[in-house]
C-alpha positions, 0 to 999 in steps of 0.5 A: 143726699147720702150716696150710701157708700158704706166705707165712708162717713157722710155728713149732709151739705145742709148740716155743714152750712146750717148748724154747729157741726164741730163733732161731726166734722171732727169725726170725719176728718180726725184721722186726716187733719189737725183740729185747727185744719178742721176748723179752717176747712169748716170756715172756708165752707161757710165763707164759700156758701155765704159768698153764693148767697151774697152774690145773689143779693148784692148789686153794687158791691164787689161780693168777693171783696166784701166777703174777704173783709167780713171774714176778717171782721168775724175773726176779729169779733170771735177773738175780741169777744171770746166767741166761737160762732156756729156756722148759722151765725157766721152765715148770718153775719156774712149776709147781714153785714154785706147787705148792710154796707150796700144799704149804707152806700145807698143811704137806706140803713135800718133806723129802728131798733127796739129799746135802743137806749137800753141796749146802748146802756147794757152792752157798752163793751160789745158795742165798742168791740163791734164798732171797732171791727166795722171801722175797717168797712167804714173806711173802705166804703166811706160809710158810717155804721149807725148804732141801730145796725150795731144792734142787729150785729150784736143780736146775730152774735148773742141772741138765740 
């Protein structure tokens, strides 16, 4: 809730973690931090709120370890795919990928993806980039990420 402090700008926690709030963050911190520092603060908030959600849903993985690995994976995807993901998409990736790894360890991965062959044909570059990014998780957790799971990661990245 807004504390109604007139000397201070206010941005709700819900806005920070659920939407693309770059302009509001810039306004709040422009006199205190550089644009890179503002982005770092934003990314850390998203990471920490994602960690809370992941901790609640994982049972066999070390949630802090998986969150660190997923953070690197997201940065890798943003750089290689030339993306700037919204907070909502980042949170979606943290939660989906963390739960995906746990599902893969339990051998209960998602096996259905609509029009998988068509997806594979039209998105070869993105698939290669995503597969390269998840390869670190595959080696750490001794799992193989199937194309169906790559498809869902792709949808989090690109589909509205």
